[in-house]
C-alpha positions as CSV (number, residue, x, y, z in Angstrom):
1,M,0.0,0.0,0.0
2,R,1.3,3.5,-0.9
3,R,2.4,5.4,2.2
4,S,4.2,8.5,0.8
5,A,3.2,11.4,-1.3
6,I,3.1,11.5,-5.1
7,R,3.6,14.8,-6.9
8,I,2.5,15.3,-10.5
9,S,3.9,17.9,-13.0
10,E,1.6,20.9,-13.4
11,S,1.8,20.4,-17.2
12,Y,-0.5,17.4,-16.9
13,V,-4.2,18.2,-16.8
14,V,-5.6,16.0,-14.0
15,P,-8.5,16.6,-11.6
16,E,-7.4,18.7,-8.6
17,D,-9.0,16.3,-6.2
18,Q,-6.8,13.5,-7.6
19,R,-3.7,15.7,-7.4
20,R,-4.5,16.5,-3.7
21,K,-5.2,12.9,-2.9
22,L,-1.9,11.7,-4.3
23,A,-0.1,14.4,-2.5
24,Q,-1.3,13.2,0.9
25,A,1.2,11.1,2.8
26,V,1.2,8.8,5.8
27,S,5.0,8.8,5.8
28,V,7.1,11.9,5.1
29,F,10.7,11.7,3.9
30,G,12.7,14.8,4.6
31,D,11.8,18.3,3.7
32,E,9.3,19.3,1.0
33,Q,10.8,18.5,-2.4
34,P,10.9,20.7,-5.5
35,A,8.1,20.5,-8.1
36,P,8.5,17.8,-10.8
37,D,8.9,20.5,-13.4
38,E,12.1,21.7,-11.6
39,M,13.8,18.3,-11.9
40,G,15.5,16.3,-14.6
41,G,17.0,17.0,-18.0
42,W,20.3,15.1,-17.7
43,F,21.0,11.8,-19.4
44,D,24.7,11.3,-19.7
45,F,25.2,7.8,-18.2
46,A,26.8,4.5,-19.0
47,D,25.2,1.1,-18.4
48,W,26.8,-1.4,-16.1
49,R,28.9,-2.8,-18.9
50,G,30.3,0.7,-19.7
51,R,28.3,1.4,-22.8
52,P,27.1,5.1,-23.1
53,V,23.5,5.9,-22.5
54,D,22.0,9.3,-23.6
55,Q,18.6,10.9,-23.9
56,S,17.6,8.9,-26.9
57,Y,17.6,5.8,-24.8
58,F,14.6,7.2,-22.8
59,L,12.6,8.8,-25.6
60,G,9.2,7.3,-26.6
61,R,8.5,5.4,-23.4
62,W,7.6,5.9,-19.8
63,T,10.6,5.5,-17.5
64,M,10.8,4.9,-13.8
65,L,14.2,6.3,-12.8
66,Y,15.8,5.7,-9.4
67,F,19.1,7.0,-8.0
68,G,20.5,4.5,-5.5
69,Y,23.4,2.4,-4.4
70,A,23.9,-1.0,-5.9
71,R,25.4,-2.4,-2.7
72,C,22.5,-0.8,-0.6
73,K,20.8,-3.1,1.9
74,G,17.9,-0.6,2.5
75,S,15.4,1.3,0.4
76,C,17.1,0.3,-2.9
77,R,16.1,-3.4,-2.3
78,E,12.5,-2.2,-2.1
79,A,12.5,0.1,-5.1
80,A,14.4,-2.0,-7.6
81,P,12.0,-5.0,-7.8
82,M,8.9,-2.7,-7.5
83,M,10.0,-0.6,-10.6
84,A,10.9,-3.8,-12.6
85,R,7.5,-5.2,-11.9
86,A,5.6,-2.0,-12.7
87,A,7.5,-1.6,-16.0
88,R,6.8,-5.3,-17.0
89,E,3.0,-4.9,-16.2
90,L,2.8,-1.7,-18.2
91,R,4.5,-3.4,-21.2
92,E,2.0,-6.3,-20.9
93,A,-0.8,-3.7,-21.0
94,G,0.6,-2.2,-24.2
95,I,2.4,0.8,-22.7
96,A,6.0,1.2,-23.6
97,A,7.9,1.4,-20.3
98,R,11.3,0.7,-18.7
99,A,12.8,0.8,-15.2
100,A,16.3,2.3,-14.7
101,F,18.5,2.2,-11.6
102,V,21.4,4.7,-11.4
103,D,24.2,3.6,-9.1
104,I,25.4,6.8,-7.4
105,E,28.6,5.2,-6.0
106,V,31.3,7.4,-7.4
107,H,33.7,5.7,-9.8
108,P,37.4,6.0,-9.2
109,I,39.2,8.7,-11.1
110,A,40.5,6.1,-13.5
111,P,38.1,4.2,-15.8
112,P,36.6,1.0,-14.5
113,Q,39.3,-1.7,-14.6
114,P,38.8,-5.4,-15.7
115,L,39.6,-8.3,-13.5
116,R,43.4,-8.7,-13.4
117,L,45.1,-12.0,-12.8
118,A,48.5,-11.9,-11.1
119,A,51.1,-14.5,-11.5
120,K,50.7,-15.9,-8.0
121,D,47.2,-15.1,-7.0
122,H,43.9,-13.6,-8.1
123,R,43.6,-9.9,-7.6
124,H,40.6,-7.7,-8.2
125,A,40.8,-4.2,-9.5
126,Y,39.9,-1.6,-6.9
127,N,36.4,-1.0,-8.2
128,W,35.5,-4.7,-8.7
129,P,33.0,-4.9,-5.7
130,M,31.0,-2.0,-7.2
131,R,30.9,-3.6,-10.7
132,M,30.0,-6.9,-9.2
133,A,27.1,-5.3,-7.3
134,Q,25.9,-3.6,-10.5
135,S,26.0,-6.9,-12.4
136,D,24.3,-8.8,-9.6
137,L,21.5,-6.1,-9.5
138,Y,20.9,-6.5,-13.3
139,E,21.0,-10.3,-13.2
140,R,18.8,-10.5,-10.1
141,H,16.0,-8.8,-12.0
142,A,16.5,-10.9,-15.2
143,G,17.3,-8.0,-17.4
144,Q,14.0,-6.2,-16.5
145,L,16.0,-3.4,-14.7
146,D,18.5,-1.2,-16.5
147,V,21.5,-0.6,-14.3
148,L,23.3,2.7,-15.1
149,S,26.2,4.5,-13.7
150,G,28.8,7.1,-14.7
151,N,32.0,8.9,-13.9
152,R,32.3,11.6,-11.2
153,A,31.3,14.4,-13.5
154,Q,28.3,12.6,-15.0
155,L,26.9,11.5,-11.6
156,A,27.5,15.0,-10.1
157,Q,25.6,16.6,-12.9
158,A,22.7,14.1,-12.8
159,T,22.3,14.2,-9.1
160,M,22.1,18.0,-9.2
161,A,19.6,18.0,-12.0
162,Y,17.3,15.6,-10.2
163,H,17.9,17.1,-6.7
164,V,19.3,13.8,-5.4
165,L,20.9,14.0,-1.9
166,R,23.8,11.7,-1.1
167,E,26.2,11.4,1.8
168,H,29.0,8.8,2.2
169,T,29.0,7.3,5.7
170,V,30.5,4.4,7.6
171,P,29.1,1.0,6.4
172,H,25.8,-0.2,7.7
173,R,25.3,-3.8,8.8
174,G,25.9,-6.1,5.8
175,E,27.8,-3.5,3.8
176,Q,31.5,-3.3,3.2
177,G,33.8,-0.4,2.5
178,L,31.3,2.4,2.7
179,S,27.7,3.3,2.8
180,I,25.7,6.0,1.1
181,N,22.8,7.8,2.7
182,H,20.6,9.1,-0.2
183,S,17.2,10.4,-1.1
184,S,14.9,7.6,-2.4
185,M,12.6,9.2,-4.9
186,I,11.3,7.4,-8.0
187,Y,11.1,9.8,-10.9
188,L,8.5,9.0,-13.5
189,L,9.7,10.3,-16.9
190,G,7.2,10.9,-19.6
191,R,7.7,9.8,-23.2
192,D,9.4,13.2,-23.8
193,T,11.9,12.4,-21.0
194,F,10.7,15.2,-18.7
195,V,9.7,14.4,-15.2
196,A,6.0,13.8,-15.2
197,A,5.7,12.9,-11.5
198,Y,7.6,11.4,-8.6
199,G,7.0,9.4,-5.5
200,Y,9.1,7.4,-3.1
201,H,10.5,3.9,-2.8
202,D,7.4,2.7,-0.8
203,M,4.8,3.8,-3.3
204,G,4.2,0.3,-4.7
205,A,4.1,-1.1,-8.1
206,D,0.3,-0.9,-8.4
207,A,0.4,2.9,-7.7
208,L,3.1,3.3,-10.3
209,V,1.2,1.4,-12.9
210,S,-2.0,3.3,-12.2
211,L,-0.2,6.6,-12.3
212,V,1.3,5.9,-15.7
213,Q,-2.0,4.7,-17.1
214,D,-3.7,7.9,-15.9
215,L,-1.0,10.3,-17.2
216,S,-0.7,8.5,-20.5
217,Q,-4.3,9.5,-21.2
218,A,-4.2,13.0,-19.7
219,E,-4.1,16.1,-21.7
220,R,-0.7,17.7,-21.7
221,Q,-0.2,21.5,-21.6
222,Q,2.5,22.9,-23.8
223,V,5.9,23.0,-22.2
224,D,8.6,25.7,-23.0
225,F,11.3,23.1,-23.5
226,A,13.9,25.8,-24.3
227,A,13.3,27.4,-20.9
228,V,13.4,24.0,-19.1
229,K,16.7,23.2,-20.9
230,R,18.3,26.5,-19.8
231,R,17.3,25.9,-16.2
232,Y,19.5,22.9,-15.6
233,L,23.2,22.9,-14.8
234,R,23.9,26.6,-14.5
235,G,26.3,28.5,-12.4
236,T,29.2,26.8,-10.6
237,C,28.3,23.3,-11.9
238,G,28.6,24.2,-15.6
239,G,26.9,26.2,-18.4
240,D,23.6,25.5,-20.1
241,I,23.2,22.3,-21.9
242,G,24.1,22.9,-25.5
């Protein structure tokens, strides 16, 4: 059962009573978050195999996007299977959809290294646990969940654009090396790749499926894409997207 609030972009014409009902929450996570129209617009990633992923990968379908930590033992374990299930049910209902998990663990300065075999023993590259966790996350959901990542600059730009909070801390029980406290919003991207709505990791697959079905049929007000594009990544974190 959904426990947290869901916010819908003002560009979607939905009944106000429905908008208010979805915004009600039994559980509250942190301070009030920005409006959906103030989020998103950055798609410079790589998949867990290292292949580049850009905006074209998300166009033309509904995407459930989550920024988490592949080695996470908490909310990520709830969000990942829920998104994979929702995307599968939407596709079965004839709505193009995908689920994507972005691992926010920062890559080392050097590119990801392959497994290296020494003469006397087996040695893993220093980022091998992170890559193993990403691979495991992908395989655990039978390819129904896209597992994405990026270098330091890519992840910094993306987490800023989506207002993702993250903090490296000492490892929690069951984790090794480090832990990352992070916000746990699920961003629902429309077919145009802009954020249509967002909820939290506890919203449930049924709520996600219902929300996509409603928004896919809702009238959409015109969006000033040029203005939205200029809004992201300004100031100290870089210039406007070209």
